[in-house]
C-alpha positions in Angstrom: 86.3 -116.1 83.5 86.2 -119.8 84.0 85.9 -122.0 87.1 89.0 -123.4 88.8 88.9 -126.9 87.2 91.8 -128.3 89.3 90.4 -129.4 92.7 94.0 -129.4 94.1 94.4 -125.8 93.1 91.2 -124.8 95.0 93.0 -126.3 98.1 96.3 -124.6 97.3 94.6 -121.2 97.0 92.7 -121.9 100.2 95.8 -122.9 102.1 97.6 -119.7 100.9 94.8 -117.5 102.0 94.5 -119.3 105.4 98.2 -118.6 106.1 97.9 -115.0 105.0 94.5 -113.8 106.4 91.8 -115.9 108.0 89.0 -113.6 106.8 90.1 -113.9 103.2 90.3 -117.7 103.6 86.8 -117.9 105.0 85.5 -115.6 102.2 87.1 -117.8 99.6 85.7 -121.0 101.1 82.3 -119.4 101.4 82.3 -118.7 97.7 83.4 -122.1 96.6 81.1 -124.0 99.1 77.9 -121.8 98.8 78.2 -120.6 95.2 76.4 -117.3 95.8 77.2 -114.0 94.0 79.9 -111.9 95.8 77.3 -109.1 96.2 75.2 -111.5 98.3 78.2 -113.0 100.2 79.5 -109.5 101.3 76.1 -108.7 102.9 76.2 -111.7 105.2 76.4 -110.9 108.9 77.8 -113.3 111.5 74.2 -114.1 112.6 73.4 -115.3 109.1 76.1 -118.0 109.2 77.0 -118.8 112.8 75.6 -122.1 114.0 73.5 -122.7 110.9 73.2 -125.9 108.9 71.4 -124.1 106.1 71.1 -120.5 104.9 68.1 -118.7 103.5 69.1 -115.4 101.8 67.4 -113.3 99.2 69.7 -112.8 96.3 70.2 -109.2 95.4 70.2 -109.7 91.7 67.1 -111.9 91.3 65.2 -111.1 94.6 64.6 -114.9 95.0 65.2 -116.5 98.4 67.5 -119.5 98.1 67.6 -122.1 100.8 70.9 -124.0 100.8 72.6 -126.4 103.2 75.9 -125.2 104.6 78.5 -128.0 104.0 79.8 -129.5 107.2 83.3 -128.5 106.3 82.2 -124.9 106.0 80.2 -125.1 109.2 83.5 -126.0 111.0 85.3 -123.2 109.3 82.6 -120.8 110.5 82.7 -122.2 114.1 86.3 -121.3 114.4 86.1 -118.0 112.5 83.1 -116.5 114.3 84.4 -117.1 117.9 84.3 -113.8 119.7 82.5 -111.9 116.9 79.2 -110.1 117.4 76.1 -111.3 115.6 75.5 -107.9 114.0 79.0 -107.7 112.5 79.5 -108.2 108.8 81.0 -111.6 108.3 83.7 -110.3 106.0 84.3 -107.0 107.6 86.6 -104.3 106.3 89.4 -104.4 108.9 90.7 -101.0 107.9 87.4 -99.2 108.7 86.2 -98.2 112.1 82.7 -98.7 110.8 81.0 -102.1 110.6 81.3 -102.4 106.8 82.1 -105.3 104.5 85.1 -105.4 102.3 84.5 -104.2 98.7 84.2 -106.3 95.6 87.4 -104.6 94.3 89.3 -105.7 97.4 88.0 -109.3 96.9 89.2 -109.2 93.3 92.6 -108.0 94.5 92.8 -110.7 97.2 92.0 -113.5 94.7 94.5 -112.3 92.1 97.2 -111.8 94.7 96.6 -115.4 95.8 96.6 -116.7 92.2 99.9 -115.0 91.5 101.4 -116.2 94.8 100.6 -119.9 94.1 101.4 -119.8 90.4 97.8 -120.1 89.1 98.1 -118.8 85.5 94.5 -117.7 85.0 93.0 -114.4 86.2 90.4 -114.8 88.9 87.3 -112.7 89.4 84.8 -112.6 92.1 82.5 -114.7 89.9 85.2 -117.4 89.6 84.1 -118.6 93.1 80.5 -119.1 92.0 81.6 -120.8 88.8 84.0 -123.1 90.7 81.1 -124.1 93.0 78.9 -124.8 90.0 81.6 -126.7 88.1 82.4 -129.0 91.0 78.8 -129.5 91.9 78.2 -130.6 88.3 81.2 -132.9 88.3 80.5 -134.4 91.7 76.8 -135.2 90.9 77.7 -137.1 87.7 76.6 -134.3 85.5 73.3 -133.3 87.0 72.9 -130.1 85.1 69.3 -129.5 86.0 70.1 -129.6 89.7 73.0 -127.2 89.2 70.8 -125.0 87.2 68.2 -124.9 90.0 70.8 -124.2 92.7 72.2 -121.3 90.6 68.8 -120.0 89.7 69.4 -120.1 86.0 66.4 -120.3 83.7 67.7 -122.9 81.3 70.2 -125.8 81.5 72.0 -124.5 78.4 72.9 -121.3 80.3 74.3 -123.4 83.1 76.4 -125.5 80.8 77.8 -122.5 79.1 78.3 -120.8 82.4 80.6 -123.5 83.8 82.3 -124.2 80.4 80.9 -127.7 79.9 79.8 -127.0 76.3 83.3 -125.7 75.4 85.0 -128.8 77.1 82.7 -131.2 75.1 83.5 -129.4 71.8 87.2 -129.4 72.5 87.2 -133.1 73.5 85.2 -134.1 70.4 87.4 -132.1 68.0 90.7 -133.3 69.7 89.4 -136.9 69.5 89.0 -136.9 65.7 91.3 -139.3 64.0 91.3 -140.2 60.3 
């Protein structure tokens, strides 16, 4: 899976999800603005996100605590979404369950692919597409600061990060396509 490399398409998918289901929209925006793994995002409770300007959460995969700012646009989305919700509730609660449980990874995958189909996005989306999209756009918007992106993602080497967001492949394709004899 690759990141969504068309910034407008990120907005189109977000708009579609907002019209369809607010929870799904906020989940999508959380993924593309925070860049955390879906297993971490689904464990967030309202108290972890409401009224915060940064978030400190231990990643399940690595066990490391990551301290990240919450983008002001995402803070506004949270203010609206969390009105009337209890602090102990899961932020992305399974609305079909009487229990306080988060939606499943499988349901997130279904939501993303339904949205992609609905808006005409030709690529398949995975839960990890959100994290890769965050990383790709962070890289692009920082003028290619791969070390900073590496640190935010918790990768051990910049080459892993470049491969992860498809930068090496893009450079190869551009170089090959630019050959002219």
